[in-house]
OpenMM code with the backbone's topology and positions (N, CA, C; nanometers):
from openmm import Vec3, app, unit

residues = "LEU TRP ILE GLN ARG ILE ASN ALA ALA ALA ARG LEU ASN GLY THR THR TYR SER ARG LEU VAL LYS ASP LEU ALA ASP ALA GLY ILE VAL VAL ASP ARG LYS VAL LEU ALA ASP LEU ALA VAL SER ASP PRO LYS ALA PHE ALA ALA VAL VAL GLU ARG ALA GLY SER ALA GLY ARG THR THR ALA ASP ALA PRO ALA".split()
positions = [
    Vec3(12.4168, 10.9310, 23.1694),
    Vec3(12.5337, 10.9741, 23.2473),
    Vec3(12.6639, 10.9394, 23.1728),
    Vec3(12.6656, 10.8230, 23.1056),
    Vec3(12.7872, 10.7825, 23.0339),
    Vec3(12.8213, 10.8836, 22.9256),
    Vec3(12.7216, 10.9228, 22.8482),
    Vec3(12.7472, 11.0134, 22.7382),
    Vec3(12.7943, 11.1493, 22.7909),
    Vec3(12.7379, 11.1947, 22.9031),
    Vec3(12.7809, 11.3213, 22.9592),
    Vec3(12.9278, 11.3137, 23.0067),
    Vec3(12.9660, 11.2061, 23.0658),
    Vec3(13.1050, 11.1879, 23.1105),
    Vec3(13.1993, 11.1834, 22.9918),
    Vec3(13.1586, 11.1091, 22.8892),
    Vec3(13.2448, 11.0956, 22.7714),
    Vec3(13.2587, 11.2319, 22.7030),
    Vec3(13.1488, 11.3029, 22.6918),
    Vec3(13.1515, 11.4358, 22.6249),
    Vec3(13.2394, 11.5323, 22.7049),
    Vec3(13.2278, 11.5324, 22.8367),
    Vec3(13.3102, 11.6236, 22.9165),
    Vec3(13.4592, 11.5924, 22.8994),
    Vec3(13.4925, 11.4656, 22.9045),
    Vec3(13.6337, 11.4243, 22.8862),
    Vec3(13.6798, 11.4501, 22.7436),
    Vec3(13.5931, 11.4271, 22.6464),
    Vec3(13.6292, 11.4536, 22.5070),
    Vec3(13.6591, 11.5997, 22.4860),
    Vec3(13.5777, 11.6862, 22.5470),
    Vec3(13.6006, 11.8312, 22.5313),
    Vec3(13.7324, 11.8746, 22.5967),
    Vec3(13.7680, 11.8089, 22.7058),
    Vec3(13.9002, 11.8363, 22.7689),
    Vec3(14.0130, 11.7978, 22.6764),
    Vec3(13.9841, 11.7078, 22.5832),
    Vec3(14.0834, 11.6606, 22.4896),
    Vec3(14.0670, 11.7187, 22.3478),
    Vec3(13.9883, 11.8272, 22.3403),
    Vec3(13.9789, 11.9018, 22.2146),
    Vec3(13.8853, 11.8480, 22.1109),
    Vec3(13.7875, 11.7672, 22.1503),
    Vec3(13.6917, 11.7147, 22.0551),
    Vec3(13.5523, 11.7140, 22.1229),
    Vec3(13.4558, 11.6563, 22.0549),
    Vec3(13.3222, 11.6431, 22.1127),
    Vec3(13.2826, 11.4964, 22.1133),
    Vec3(13.1761, 11.4668, 22.1846),
    Vec3(13.1271, 11.3282, 22.1918),
    Vec3(13.0976, 11.2743, 22.0525),
    Vec3(13.0217, 11.3519, 21.9728),
    Vec3(12.9819, 11.3000, 21.8422),
    Vec3(13.1012, 11.2806, 21.7500),
    Vec3(13.1967, 11.3720, 21.7545),
    Vec3(13.3166, 11.3592, 21.6716),
    Vec3(13.3984, 11.2372, 21.7173),
    Vec3(13.4106, 11.2183, 21.8497),
    Vec3(13.4852, 11.1061, 21.9017),
    Vec3(13.4239, 10.9738, 21.8580),
    Vec3(13.2911, 10.9632, 21.8675),
    Vec3(13.2233, 10.8385, 21.8277),
    Vec3(13.2468, 10.8109, 21.6797),
    Vec3(13.2391, 10.9140, 21.5969),
    Vec3(13.2637, 10.8958, 21.4524),
    Vec3(13.4092, 10.8558, 21.4289),
    Vec3(13.5036, 10.9215, 21.4932),
    Vec3(13.6444, 10.8882, 21.4786),
    Vec3(13.6759, 10.7471, 21.5254),
    Vec3(13.6113, 10.7047, 21.6349),
    Vec3(13.6317, 10.5664, 21.6827),
    Vec3(13.5813, 10.4665, 21.5779),
    Vec3(13.4647, 10.4931, 21.5200),
    Vec3(13.4107, 10.4034, 21.4176),
    Vec3(13.5004, 10.4025, 21.2947),
    Vec3(13.5466, 10.5200, 21.2518),
    Vec3(13.6336, 10.5279, 21.1348),
    Vec3(13.7658, 10.4553, 21.1571),
    Vec3(13.8125, 10.4569, 21.2799),
    Vec3(13.9415, 10.3912, 21.3130),
    Vec3(13.9242, 10.2419, 21.3405),
    Vec3(13.7988, 10.1965, 21.3467),
    Vec3(13.7743, 10.0557, 21.3742),
    Vec3(13.7968, 10.0171, 21.5212),
    Vec3(13.7906, 10.1166, 21.6080),
    Vec3(13.8070, 10.0951, 21.7511),
    Vec3(13.6705, 10.0659, 21.8123),
    Vec3(13.6540, 9.9460, 21.8642),
    Vec3(13.5235, 9.9060, 21.9200),
    Vec3(13.5359, 9.9104, 22.0732),
    Vec3(13.4620, 10.0009, 22.1332),
    Vec3(13.4574, 10.0108, 22.2765),
    Vec3(13.3186, 10.0618, 22.3144),
    Vec3(13.2536, 9.9987, 22.4110),
    Vec3(13.1216, 10.0456, 22.4460),
    Vec3(13.1270, 10.1702, 22.5336),
    Vec3(13.0146, 10.2379, 22.5416),
    Vec3(13.0102, 10.3666, 22.6095),
    Vec3(13.0337, 10.3554, 22.7602),
    Vec3(12.9906, 10.2446, 22.8164),
    Vec3(13.0134, 10.2250, 22.9609),
    Vec3(13.1622, 10.2175, 22.9891),
    Vec3(13.2359, 10.1408, 22.9127),
    Vec3(13.3809, 10.1270, 22.9321),
    Vec3(13.4509, 10.2605, 22.9019),
    Vec3(13.4095, 10.3282, 22.7969),
    Vec3(13.4692, 10.4576, 22.7636),
    Vec3(13.4449, 10.5597, 22.8734),
    Vec3(13.3266, 10.5642, 22.9307),
    Vec3(13.2967, 10.6560, 23.0400),
    Vec3(13.3777, 10.6220, 23.1632),
    Vec3(13.3919, 10.4934, 23.1917),
    Vec3(13.4720, 10.4523, 23.3065),
    Vec3(13.6178, 10.4912, 23.2878),
    Vec3(13.6674, 10.4722, 23.1685),
    Vec3(13.8047, 10.5108, 23.1343),
    Vec3(13.8246, 10.6606, 23.1500),
    Vec3(13.7287, 10.7403, 23.1067),
    Vec3(13.7369, 10.8850, 23.1183),
    Vec3(13.7500, 10.9291, 23.2625),
    Vec3(13.6809, 10.8590, 23.3520),
    Vec3(13.6834, 10.8972, 23.4939),
    Vec3(13.8037, 10.8383, 23.5659),
    Vec3(13.8298, 10.7124, 23.5407),
    Vec3(13.9338, 10.6440, 23.6205),
    Vec3(14.0761, 10.6585, 23.5650),
    Vec3(14.0924, 10.6813, 23.4356),
    Vec3(14.2237, 10.6904, 23.3766),
    Vec3(14.2259, 10.7920, 23.2628),
    Vec3(14.2270, 10.9191, 23.2959),
    Vec3(14.2195, 11.0254, 23.1935),
    Vec3(14.3327, 11.0175, 23.0892),
    Vec3(14.4513, 10.9709, 23.1298),
    Vec3(14.5607, 10.9597, 23.0318),
    Vec3(14.5299, 10.8540, 22.9281),
    Vec3(14.4752, 10.7415, 22.9699),
    Vec3(14.4377, 10.6389, 22.8773),
    Vec3(14.3251, 10.6845, 22.7865),
    Vec3(14.2281, 10.7584, 22.8425),
    Vec3(14.1200, 10.8122, 22.7596),
    Vec3(14.1764, 10.9071, 22.6558),
    Vec3(14.2712, 10.9907, 22.6969),
    Vec3(14.3346, 11.0848, 22.6014),
    Vec3(14.4073, 11.0077, 22.4915),
    Vec3(14.4689, 10.8966, 22.5249),
    Vec3(14.5370, 10.8147, 22.4240),
    Vec3(14.4375, 10.7577, 22.3239),
    Vec3(14.3207, 10.7138, 22.3727),
    Vec3(14.2161, 10.6632, 22.2864),
    Vec3(14.1674, 10.7738, 22.1912),
    Vec3(14.1459, 10.8913, 22.2481),
    Vec3(14.1021, 11.0057, 22.1668),
    Vec3(14.2041, 11.0369, 22.0596),
    Vec3(14.3303, 11.0385, 22.0991),
    Vec3(14.4374, 11.0673, 22.0029),
    Vec3(14.4441, 10.9627, 21.8923),
    Vec3(14.4380, 10.8374, 21.9307),
    Vec3(14.4437, 10.7291, 21.8323),
    Vec3(14.3263, 10.7371, 21.7365),
    Vec3(14.2073, 10.7573, 21.7896),
    Vec3(14.0865, 10.7667, 21.7057),
    Vec3(14.0952, 10.8894, 21.6128),
    Vec3(14.1385, 11.0027, 21.6685),
    Vec3(14.1484, 11.1248, 21.5894),
    Vec3(14.2517, 11.1144, 21.4812),
    Vec3(14.3658, 11.0566, 21.5116),
    Vec3(14.4725, 11.0475, 21.4096),
    Vec3(14.4292, 10.9509, 21.2994),
    Vec3(14.3583, 10.8443, 21.3329),
    Vec3(14.3122, 10.7510, 21.2297),
    Vec3(14.2050, 10.8170, 21.1450),
    Vec3(14.1176, 10.8958, 21.2087),
    Vec3(14.0132, 10.9659, 21.1346),
    Vec3(14.0710, 11.0697, 21.0390),
    Vec3(14.1716, 11.1411, 21.0858),
    Vec3(14.2345, 11.2426, 21.0009),
    Vec3(14.3075, 11.1797, 20.8861),
    Vec3(14.3717, 11.0662, 20.9107),
    Vec3(14.4484, 10.9996, 20.8058),
    Vec3(14.3555, 10.9567, 20.6919),
    Vec3(14.2407, 10.8988, 20.7235),
    Vec3(14.1506, 10.8542, 20.6156),
    Vec3(14.0793, 10.9708, 20.5532),
    Vec3(14.0469, 11.0718, 20.6309),
    Vec3(13.9759, 11.1864, 20.5753),
    Vec3(14.0667, 11.2748, 20.4882),
    Vec3(14.1947, 11.2811, 20.5240),
    Vec3(14.2866, 11.3664, 20.4523),
    Vec3(14.3576, 11.3002, 20.3344),
    Vec3(14.3325, 11.1692, 20.3196),
    Vec3(14.4010, 11.0956, 20.2114),
    Vec3(14.3462, 11.1394, 20.0751),
    Vec3(14.4343, 11.1537, 19.9789),
    Vec3(14.3848, 11.1944, 19.8437),
    Vec3(14.2960, 11.0839, 19.7852),
    Vec3(14.2005, 11.1269, 19.7072),
    Vec3(14.1081, 11.0307, 19.6486),
    Vec3(14.1644, 10.9650, 19.5241),
] * unit.nanometer
topology = app.Topology()
chain = topology.addChain("A")
for resn in residues:
    res = topology.addResidue(resn, chain)
    for name in ("N", "CA", "C"):
        topology.addAtom(name, app.Element.getBySymbol(name[0]), res)
């Protein structure tokens, strides 16, 4: 159920569950799935901020020249 909630909220924010999990890891953001699912349901704005932070950190490292 947690993954389904996270995926639904992630898609509302323009990403997918798997991409979000990768971006969180790349950004060094450690949050368990239970907390992330609860955040998605109880505070969508905060969840969106987490998605944005993770995505921007992921893009920064992925887009950096080698």
